[in-house]
C-alpha positions as CSV (number, residue, x, y, z in Angstrom):
1,M,66.4,93.8,164.0
2,S,66.0,95.4,160.6
3,P,68.9,95.5,158.1
4,E,70.9,98.7,157.8
5,N,71.4,100.3,154.4
6,G,69.9,97.4,152.6
7,G,72.5,95.0,154.0
8,E,72.3,92.4,156.8
9,R,73.8,93.4,160.1
10,S,76.5,91.1,161.6
11,T,75.4,89.1,164.5
12,P,77.0,89.3,168.0
13,A,78.6,85.9,167.4
14,E,80.1,87.1,164.1
15,R,81.5,90.2,165.8
16,A,83.0,88.1,168.6
17,V,84.7,85.9,166.0
18,R,86.1,88.9,164.2
19,R,87.5,90.4,167.4
20,R,89.1,87.1,168.3
21,V,90.6,86.6,164.9
22,A,92.0,90.2,164.9
23,A,93.5,89.7,168.3
24,L,95.2,86.4,167.2
25,E,96.5,88.1,164.0
26,E,97.9,91.0,165.9
27,A,99.6,88.6,168.3
28,A,101.0,86.5,165.5
29,Q,102.3,89.6,163.7
30,S,104.1,90.7,166.9
31,D,105.6,87.2,167.4
32,V,106.9,87.0,163.8
33,R,108.2,90.5,164.0
34,A,110.1,89.7,167.2
35,L,111.6,86.5,165.7
36,M,112.7,88.3,162.5
37,E,114.3,91.1,164.4
38,A,116.1,88.7,166.7
39,G,117.2,86.6,163.7
40,L,118.6,89.7,161.9
41,A,120.4,90.9,165.0
42,L,122.0,87.5,165.4
43,M,123.0,87.4,161.8
44,I,124.7,90.8,162.2
45,A,126.5,89.6,165.3
46,G,127.5,86.3,163.7
47,D,130.6,85.7,161.5
48,G,128.6,84.8,158.4
49,R,129.8,81.2,158.3
50,R,126.8,79.8,160.1
51,G,123.4,81.1,160.7
52,P,122.0,81.7,164.2
53,R,120.6,78.8,166.1
54,V,116.8,78.5,166.8
55,A,117.5,78.4,170.5
56,D,119.4,81.7,170.3
57,I,116.7,83.3,168.2
58,V,113.8,82.4,170.5
59,A,115.8,83.4,173.5
60,A,116.6,86.8,172.0
61,A,112.9,87.2,170.9
62,G,111.6,86.2,174.4
63,L,109.5,83.4,172.9
64,S,109.5,79.6,173.0
65,N,110.5,76.9,170.6
66,D,106.8,76.1,170.1
67,S,106.1,79.7,169.2
68,F,108.9,79.6,166.6
69,Y,107.7,76.4,164.9
70,R,104.2,77.7,164.9
71,Y,105.2,80.2,162.3
72,F,108.3,78.8,160.6
73,A,109.1,75.2,159.5
74,G,112.8,75.8,160.4
75,K,115.6,78.2,160.6
76,D,115.9,78.4,156.8
77,A,112.3,79.5,156.5
78,L,113.0,82.4,159.0
79,V,116.1,83.3,157.0
80,E,114.0,83.4,153.8
81,A,111.5,85.7,155.5
82,I,114.3,88.1,156.7
83,V,116.0,88.1,153.2
84,D,112.7,88.6,151.4
85,Q,111.9,91.6,153.7
86,G,115.3,93.1,153.2
87,A,115.0,92.7,149.4
88,R,111.6,94.3,149.4
89,T,112.9,97.2,151.5
90,V,115.8,97.9,149.0
91,V,113.5,97.7,146.0
92,G,110.9,99.9,147.6
93,Y,113.5,102.6,148.4
94,V,114.9,102.5,144.8
95,R,111.4,102.7,143.4
96,H,110.7,105.8,145.5
97,R,113.9,107.5,144.5
98,I,113.4,106.9,140.8
99,A,109.7,108.0,140.9
100,A,110.8,111.3,142.4
101,V,112.4,112.5,139.1
102,R,111.3,112.6,135.5
103,D,114.4,112.8,133.3
104,P,115.5,109.2,132.3
105,A,119.2,109.9,132.7
106,E,118.5,111.4,136.2
107,Q,116.3,108.4,137.0
108,L,119.1,106.1,136.2
109,R,121.5,108.2,138.2
110,V,119.4,108.3,141.4
111,G,118.5,104.6,141.0
112,V,122.2,103.7,141.0
113,A,122.9,106.0,144.0
114,A,120.0,104.4,145.9
115,I,121.3,100.9,145.4
116,M,124.9,102.0,146.3
117,K,123.5,103.6,149.5
118,Q,123.4,100.1,150.9
119,V,127.2,100.4,151.0
120,S,127.7,104.1,151.9
121,D,125.3,104.1,154.8
122,A,127.0,102.2,157.7
123,D,123.8,100.9,159.3
124,L,122.4,99.8,155.9
125,A,125.7,98.2,155.0
126,T,125.8,96.1,158.2
127,K,122.2,94.8,157.7
128,T,122.6,94.2,153.9
129,R,125.9,92.4,154.4
130,A,124.3,90.1,157.0
131,V,121.3,89.4,154.8
132,L,123.3,88.6,151.7
133,G,125.9,86.6,153.7
134,N,123.1,84.4,155.0
135,S,121.1,84.2,151.8
136,T,122.5,80.8,150.9
137,R,120.6,79.4,153.9
138,M,117.1,80.1,152.4
139,A,114.6,77.3,152.2
140,Q,115.3,74.8,149.4
141,G,113.6,75.7,146.1
142,S,113.5,79.5,146.9
143,P,115.1,81.7,144.3
144,H,118.4,83.2,145.4
145,V,118.2,86.8,146.7
146,S,120.6,87.9,143.9
147,V,118.1,86.7,141.3
148,M,115.2,88.2,143.1
149,L,116.9,91.6,143.5
150,V,118.3,91.9,140.0
151,D,114.9,91.0,138.4
152,A,113.0,93.4,140.6
153,L,115.5,96.2,140.1
154,A,115.5,95.6,136.3
155,E,111.8,96.3,136.3
156,L,112.5,99.7,137.8
157,F,115.3,100.5,135.2
158,A,113.2,99.5,132.2
159,A,111.4,102.9,131.9
160,P,114.6,104.9,132.2
161,A,116.3,102.7,129.6
162,A,113.4,103.1,127.2
163,G,113.4,106.9,127.8
164,L,117.1,106.9,126.9
165,G,116.3,105.2,123.6
166,A,117.3,101.6,124.3
167,D,116.0,99.2,121.6
168,E,115.5,96.4,124.1
169,P,114.8,98.3,127.4
170,E,114.0,95.2,129.4
171,Q,117.3,93.4,128.5
172,V,119.3,96.7,129.0
173,A,117.6,97.3,132.3
174,R,118.6,93.8,133.5
175,T,122.2,94.5,132.5
176,I,122.1,97.8,134.5
177,A,120.6,96.1,137.6
178,G,123.1,93.2,137.4
179,T,126.1,95.6,137.0
180,V,125.1,97.8,139.9
181,F,124.2,94.9,142.1
182,A,127.6,93.3,141.4
183,A,129.3,96.6,142.3
184,M,127.3,96.9,145.5
185,Q,128.3,93.4,146.6
186,Y,132.0,94.0,145.7
187,Y,132.2,97.1,147.9
188,L,129.9,95.6,150.6
189,F,132.0,92.5,151.2
190,K,135.3,94.4,150.8
191,E,133.9,96.7,153.5
192,Q,134.9,99.8,151.5
193,V,132.8,102.8,150.7
194,P,133.2,103.9,147.0
195,G,134.1,107.6,146.5
196,E,131.9,110.0,144.6
197,D,134.3,109.8,141.6
198,E,133.8,106.0,141.5
199,L,130.0,106.3,141.6
200,E,130.1,108.9,138.9
201,R,132.3,106.6,136.6
202,L,129.9,103.7,137.2
203,T,126.8,105.9,136.3
204,A,128.6,107.4,133.3
205,F,129.6,103.9,132.1
206,L,126.0,102.7,132.3
207,L,124.6,105.8,130.6
208,A,127.1,105.3,127.8
209,G,126.1,101.7,127.5
210,V,122.4,102.4,127.3
211,R,122.9,105.0,124.6
212,A,125.2,102.8,122.7
213,S,122.6,100.1,122.7
214,A,120.3,102.6,121.0
215,G,122.8,103.1,118.2
216,S,123.5,106.7,119.3
217,P,127.0,107.7,120.2
218,P,127.8,108.0,124.0
219,R,127.6,111.6,125.2
């Protein structure tokens, strides 16, 4: 057979391998997704004092112990994957909301609102509370989810902070992220939804702090 477009055509054997690998990867993704969904559901149903048992996870996922340990070294590794996915989802949502506006003050405002939605939305609050409540069970050596989230959120607030005139936007952004994350955790574990006036005061406080850091009087 002659090459197509100057390149060598794959052999039937190579195509067979690719099909097999693709099928195995699809099956593995399905198994991992089922285990993570089962783990999260059991976290939500639990009391937060102990994580779900592997036996309960595999039963809920409809898989075997062998399947579980094929993908995860132990329960803590599964918890780490669930926490990591939850953190990435939050950061992705905040990034999307901030990118939708151009004014720096409005970017800060919508960023704060996006983070606090983890409290005001009942379904999100339930999931976030379960994830944060079990985050101490992550695999040894992994950074705590609070550190991961604050650092990632700080990157998103750096541009708005710079746009508002902050002399050290990265440091100011970390302060913003840490403050909002702490407020979110407070309301989340108090199981209380903050009112619009409380969110407005939080945002106004942060805006005043950013402007003060630039040496300009708060407005």
